[in-house]
C-alpha positions in Angstrom: 80.1 102.7 121.9 83.4 102.1 120.0 83.1 101.2 116.3 84.3 97.7 115.6 86.8 97.4 112.8 87.6 93.9 111.6 91.3 93.3 110.8 91.8 90.1 108.7 95.2 88.6 109.2 96.8 85.8 107.2 99.7 84.6 109.3 102.8 86.3 110.7 105.5 87.5 108.3 105.8 89.3 105.0 106.7 86.2 102.9 104.1 83.8 104.1 101.5 85.8 106.1 100.6 89.3 107.2 103.2 92.0 106.8 103.9 92.7 110.5 104.5 96.4 110.1 101.3 96.9 108.1 99.3 94.9 110.6 100.6 96.7 113.7 100.3 100.1 112.1 96.7 99.3 111.2 95.9 98.2 114.8 97.6 101.4 116.1 95.7 103.7 113.8 92.4 102.0 114.7 93.1 102.5 118.4 94.2 106.1 117.9 91.0 106.8 116.1 88.9 105.6 119.0 87.7 102.3 117.5 88.1 98.7 118.5 90.1 96.3 116.3 88.5 92.8 115.9 91.3 90.6 114.7 90.5 87.4 112.8 92.0 84.9 110.4 91.0 81.7 108.7 92.0 78.3 110.2 94.1 77.2 107.3 97.6 75.8 106.9 100.2 77.3 104.6 103.7 76.8 103.4 106.3 78.2 105.8 109.0 80.6 104.7 112.3 81.1 106.5 112.5 84.9 106.8 116.2 84.8 107.2 116.9 83.1 103.9 113.5 83.9 102.3 113.2 80.3 101.2 110.4 77.8 101.8 111.3 75.3 104.6 109.0 72.5 103.5 107.1 72.9 106.7 103.6 74.1 107.4 102.1 76.7 109.7 98.5 77.7 110.5 97.2 81.2 109.6 95.0 81.5 112.7 97.7 80.3 115.1 100.4 82.5 113.6 98.1 85.6 113.4 97.4 85.2 117.1 101.1 86.3 117.6 100.2 89.7 116.1 96.9 90.0 117.9 98.5 89.0 121.3 96.1 86.1 121.4 92.9 88.1 121.1 91.7 86.7 117.7 88.7 85.0 116.2 88.3 82.4 113.6 86.9 84.3 110.6 84.3 81.5 110.3 82.6 82.8 113.4 82.4 86.4 112.3 79.6 88.0 110.3 79.0 91.4 108.9 76.6 92.3 111.7 79.6 92.0 114.1 81.5 94.8 112.4 81.2 98.4 111.3 84.1 98.1 108.7 86.8 95.7 107.7 90.5 96.1 106.8 93.0 93.7 105.2 96.7 94.3 105.8 99.1 93.1 103.1 101.9 90.6 103.1 102.1 87.7 100.7 99.7 85.8 102.9 96.9 88.0 101.6 97.7 86.7 98.1 98.7 83.2 99.1 96.6 82.2 102.1 93.5 84.3 101.8 93.3 83.6 98.1 95.7 82.3 95.4 96.2 85.5 93.4 99.9 85.1 93.8 99.7 82.0 91.7 96.7 82.5 89.5 96.3 86.3 89.1 92.9 87.4 87.8 91.8 83.7 87.9 92.3 83.5 91.6 89.9 81.8 94.0 89.3 83.1 97.5 89.3 81.2 100.7 85.6 80.5 101.3 85.1 82.2 104.7 87.1 85.2 103.6 85.0 85.4 100.4 81.8 85.1 102.4 82.6 87.9 104.9 84.1 90.3 102.3 81.1 89.9 100.0 78.6 90.4 102.9 80.4 93.5 104.0 80.2 94.9 100.5 76.6 93.9 100.0 75.8 95.6 103.3 77.5 98.8 102.2 80.1 98.7 105.0 83.5 100.2 104.5 86.4 98.0 103.3 90.1 98.9 103.6 92.9 97.1 101.6 96.6 97.6 102.1 99.6 96.6 99.9 98.7 93.5 97.9 95.4 93.0 99.6 93.5 95.1 97.0 94.1 92.1 94.7 92.1 90.0 97.1 89.3 92.5 97.0 89.4 92.5 93.2 89.3 88.7 93.1 86.2 88.8 95.4 84.3 91.8 94.1 85.7 92.6 90.7 83.0 91.1 88.5 80.0 92.4 90.3 81.2 95.6 92.0 84.0 96.8 89.6 85.8 98.5 92.5 88.4 101.2 92.1 91.7 100.1 93.8 95.4 100.7 94.0 98.5 98.6 94.6 100.7 101.5 93.6 102.2 101.3 90.1 103.3 97.7 89.5 102.1 97.2 85.9 101.9 93.4 86.0 99.8 93.2 89.2 97.6 96.2 88.1 96.9 94.4 84.8 95.7 91.3 86.6 93.5 93.4 88.9 91.9 95.1 85.8 91.2 91.6 84.3 88.9 90.9 87.3 86.6 93.8 86.2 88.1 96.2 88.8 89.7 99.5 87.9 93.3 100.2 89.0 94.5 103.7 89.8 98.2 104.5 90.4 98.9 106.0 93.8 102.0 106.9 95.9 102.7 104.9 99.1 101.7 107.8 101.3 98.4 108.2 99.6 95.0 106.5 99.3 92.5 105.8 96.7 88.8 106.1 97.8 86.0 104.3 95.9 83.3 106.4 97.5 80.5 104.5 95.7 81.5 101.2 97.2 83.2 102.5 100.3 86.5 100.9 99.5 89.8 102.5 100.5 93.2 101.2 99.4 96.9 102.2 99.8 100.1 100.8 98.4 102.1 100.5 101.6 105.1 98.2 101.0 104.2 97.5 97.4 105.8 100.9 96.9 107.0 102.4 100.2 110.7 103.0 100.8 110.3 102.7 104.5 108.0 102.3 107.5 107.3 106.1 107.9 105.9 106.3 104.4 103.9 103.1 105.0 102.5 104.5 108.2 101.4 107.7 106.5 99.3 105.8 104.0 97.8 103.4 106.5 96.9 106.2 108.9 95.0 108.0 106.1 93.3 104.8 105.1 92.1 104.0 108.6 90.8 107.6 109.1 89.0 107.5 105.8 87.4 104.1 106.6 86.2 105.5 109.9 84.7 108.5 108.1 82.8 106.1 105.8 81.3 104.1 108.7 
């Protein structure tokens, strides 16, 4: 039976949702490693950004509806997913991870996490199931698990973001975009991706390593 790897999406687009390259590369790596991706997102509305001008439009979009674009319609409301449904979970980046799944983009170390995302991530950690975090998503993991688990994470080498991650009780480790940081004790794997990468090939290398390591930890 194929292992089931949860992929938590936050919308569709780097500035207001999931970073599409990172999300698709994650899905591709999961498939290539013989596992099944279980896509999910919270049913929450968020501020829309015009990706041509990179400015907010004043409109709203829904994270679950927009994420369905990436998942080709095969997606679940995260509210309906529990740790028993999954063997591991991965969070692609994009500003949605820090704006829609939590408010780290606004509040840094004082961030609060969307309740259903918090619930599932905590239960996966408590069950000792592997967690992958890409790009800015390690900040979400830090906001959820920092105080109790003190995980070891990377977002690359951005000093300001790293400092906020450390304030949560987590440990930050610098890492190149093509590399990964593995917290073997807590089964948490992270990679910088577009926090640091110069292009899609470098991003793909790091994400492929992350997915393979997550699969090893299952």
